[in-house]
Structures are given as structure tokens and as C-alpha cells.
N, C-alpha and C positions, 0 to 999 in steps of 0.2 A: 759190718763189713764195709770197707771202703768199694765205692764202685771203680769201674776199670778208669784207670789215667793214661791217656795216650801217649805214648813215648814223644819226647821232643823231637823235632824234625831234624835230621842230620846235619842242615846247613847252620842250625843253632848249635848242635854238639860238637861239630867238627873242630873247630877252632881251640874249645876247651881241651877236648881228648887230644888232640893233635901236639897241643902245648905240654901236656902231661906226658906223652909218650917220647916228645924230644927231649924233655929235661931227664927221663930215664936213659934213654939210649945216645944221648950225647953225641960225640963225632965220631965212635967207632962201633956203636952197637952193643950187642950182648956178648961180651968177651967170654964169660963163664960157658953158656950155652954154645957158642962157636967152638970153645975149645974143647968140650966133653961130649957133645953129642951129634952123631953121624947124621947127615942131611935126611937120609930116609927113614929116620926112627920115627915110630909113630905112638902115640900114646892116649889112654882114656882117663880123664881126671873128673872130680864132682867139686862144686863149690856147694860146702855144707855150712850149715850154721851152727856157732858154737855156744849161742847163748840166745834166750828168748828174746825175740824183737819183731820188727816189721821191715819188710824188704823194700828196698828202692835203688834205683841207679843201675838197674839191668841195660837200660837204655844206652848208657854211657859205657857200659862194661863191653856190651855186644858191639859197640862201633870201635872200642878200642883192639878188640880181637879182629874184627874185619879189616881195619887198617894195617894189621901185621899180616893176616893171611885169610883171604876170603874162603879157602876151601877148608878150614876147621870147622865141625859142626858144633853148634850150641843148642842143646834143647832144655828149655826151661821148665821146671817143676813147681816152683813157688814164685809166682809173678811179683811184680812190685806192688805193693799195697796189700800182700798177704802175709800172715803172721808166720814166723819159723820159729822152731824149737831146737834146741840142742841137737846134732847128728841128723837134722833133715836136710835133704838134699834140695838145694835150690835151683843148680843147673848142671848138665852134664856136657862136658866137652870131648870131642873124638876127633885126632887128626895128628898134624905134624907136631912131634915133642918141641922142635925148637920153636916154632910160632906159639904154641901154648905157654912155653916157659919164659919167653919174652913178653908176653903181654900179662902174664899172672899178676905182677904187682900192681900194674896200673889198672887192672880190672877190681882187683881187691880194694884199691884204695878208694875208688869210686864208691864201689857197692858200701864199704864199712862207713864210709862219711854219711852217706846219703841215707842209708839204712838206720844210722844212729839218729839222725835229725827225724825221720819217719816214725822211729820208736818213740823218741820223746814227744813228738806230737800227739801220737796215739795215746800216751798217758795222759797228756792235758784234754784230750778230747772225753776219755772217759770220765775225767774227773767232773766235768760238767753234764754228763749223760742226764738227760732229762729235762734239762733247761732249754730254751729257745736261743741261747746265745752261741756265737760261733767263735772257734779260736781262729787267730790271723797271725801270719808274719811279719816282719818288717824288712826295712832296707839293710839291716844289720847283719849282712851276708858276707861270705869270703869274696874278695875282690876278684872278679873274673868268673864266680861260679854261681851267680846270682841265679840264672836259668835253671840250674840243675837243683839247686838247694830249694828253690820255691816250690818246684815239681815235688821233691821229696816230703815237703810240707802236705802238699795235696796226697800223696801216697799216705801218709798217716793220719787222713782223715780233717785236716784243717785247711785252710784257704789263705788267701794272700791279703795284703795291704797292697798299696801302689807298688808297681815293679820298679819305678825310678822316678826322677824329677820330671819326667816329660809325659806321664799318663795321668796325673791328675794335680790338683792344686791342694796343697797341705801347708796352711798358714801356722807357724809354731811361733814360739815366744819371741825369738830372734826377730822374726819378720814383723811381729807387732811393736817390738820396741823400735825398731827402725823406721816403721810408719808413724809412729807417734800415739796411736790408740788402736785399740782392738776393732772399733767400729770403722774407722778410716782402713784399716787393713783388709776387713771383710768387704767392705763396699768397693774398692778397688778390684778385688780378686772376682767379686761376682759380675762387674763390669766387663771384665776382661774375658772370663771363662766361655761365653758364648752358650749354646743350648747341649752340648754334649760333653763338655767337660765337668767333672765332679769338683765341687769345693768343699773342703773340710777345714775345719778350724779347732785348734787347742785352746782349751780354758782350763786354768787352774782353780778358780773359785766359781761360786755359784753367782756372785755379783757379776762376773764375766758372763756366763751363761746367760744370766736374765738380760744383758745388754744386747746380745746377739741374737737373742730368739725372735725378734720382730725382723731381722734381716733374712731368716729362713735360708741358713746354709744347707748344704745337702747332708753334711754329717757333722757331728762335733765329737771331738777327742777329748774326753775327761780325764785329765793327767793327774796321777798321784792323789785321786781323791779318797776319802774314806769311804767304806761301804754304805755309812748312812747317808753321807753325800752324793753318793753314786745313785741311791734310791730316790732322793729328793730331785737330781737332776733328771732322771728318767722321768719323774712325775712333771716337772715343769718342762720338758718337752712336750710330753703327751702325743707321741708319735709323729710329731710334725716332720721330724727328721732322724736321720740315724744315729744311734749312740754307740760310742767306742769307750771302753775302758783301757786305760794304759798306766804302766808304772806300778812297782809292788806286787806284780803278778809272779807267783810260783805255784808248785804243785800243792803247797798247804793253804794257799788263799784263793786259788781260781774258782772253787765252787761256790764260795760265799760271795764273790764277785758277779759270777753268773746269776745268783740269786736275786741281785739287785734289780734286773730287768734290762741291763742294757743288751743292745743287739750283737755287738762283736767285742772281743778281747783280745788285745794285740799283745804278742809274747817274743820280745826279740831273743830271748835265750833259746827258742827252737832252732835257730840257725847260728848264733854266736857261742852257745856253751854246751851243744848236744856231745856226747860221748860217741866215739866209732862204735858200730856193733860188730862184735868179733864175728869174722867169717873165715874160713879156711879153703884152700884148694888142695885135696887130697888125690892121691892115685886111687883110681878105681880097682 
């Protein structure tokens, strides 16, 4: 079971949620609700799972509701990170019918998308159970939604590669090409990094790995290597720094990749290819 994942701070969530609500409400608000629902109407509804999965996104959904109406109650029964089954109640809402109906789609959009990411992550994590490897997501996220999508990965039991260009140095093949050699690129990065910034470098071959081992980067990304080469790479590194496998990772290959002894396995699909989890809002 995933440990408690704290909600993102409102100061992080607010711009994301505000944009989503503004996109839906446009210039005139919720015309259908305004036309059909008297202002004093109240209702109770439940957010319910319609497929097996893992819940995420309740922090964003809760803020969306509060930004519409702080008086509507939201009682969570299946928290972020918990498994959900068809028919299972995730949360109960009670209050102004107008407010609930206006917030409904934005709440479900966040929860469906983010629960889909958490569900796919949980599948990958379960495939490597028993190994010491960890599943990590990448920067292949929906523009503007990186914070919520990376939290959803955590809700599914995964963890994160760097959040952006500004929190770690990651030397990739085009950096190496622009520098002229892999050794020169790594030397420059290590000289620049100081003592608190992590430096990771991508290698495509065992020859490249052999070249950079004496320089002792903090981590190496073993890109698109066969499992035999991954095993040899782990042997060559010998625990001197962190190893990460990337490329060709899917639900069918991830267990064998984990068996090679790498420390981390990065999976871009967690955030760029996850399907929405089907959740509904039903009158109680």
C-alpha cells in the first residue's frame, strides 16, 4: 500500500485549477445550471468508481469545489493512493446543487486523468515487486500539469525523475554532441554543479560507460540497452553511483529490466500514455 501522499499546496494547485474552471465557465458561467436549477436547491452526490484503479487528484478536485463554493461539504472515503473498485464510493458531496453541478466536470477531469496515471504506475510497480528497483516518471508531462501528474505517480507507488531543467543536471546525447565528447560534457557539468546539484549522464554503449566511470557522476542513464548490457553495466559501475534504465520499458519488459540490478527504471508512458480512470458523480 502507498504511504500517505500529502496534497499539493494550494499556491501550486490554484493556477492549474483556476485555468481549468475558467476554460469551462468561459464568459457567462454555467448557463444550463443557471437556467434550470433554483438558487436554493440542495443535493447530495457521490463520486463513484466505475473501474478498478488507484485514486489520485482529490486535492485538485477539492480545490475546484472550494473555488466554486466553500459551503459544499466534501467527505472523502477513498483517499488518494487507495485502490478503488467498481461501485465504490470515493467521496460524498452535499450542498448547493448549482455549485456541485458547476464544479462536477472539472473535478472529474482532474480525478480521471490523475487516477489513470496512478493506476498505470501501480501496474508497473506491481510487475517489479521483489526487486530493489524503483519506477520513476519523466518530464514527458502535459504542459502546465507537471506538478499534479508527478504527484499522481507518487500516489501509484512510483517516484520522480527531475521535475524540470532547474533541479538537476541531466546530460543527454545532444549535449554530448554539442560539447564534442562525453568526457568533456561530464567534466564541464561536474565543475559547474557544486556540492548540492546532482549530475546524471546518458550513455548508449558500454564503451561510453567505461569512459565516464573514472569521473564518477552521481548517476548514469543507461539508454535503450539490452538486458544483457544492463547487467554488465551494473557490474561495471559496482555501486559507485546510481544506475537508471530507460527506453523500451513497458509492462511486458519491466520485470526483466528490474532483474538486471538497476536502481531506477524511468517510464515516460506513466504520464504521456495513461488512460483516464472512469469515475462518475451520481446522485445519492
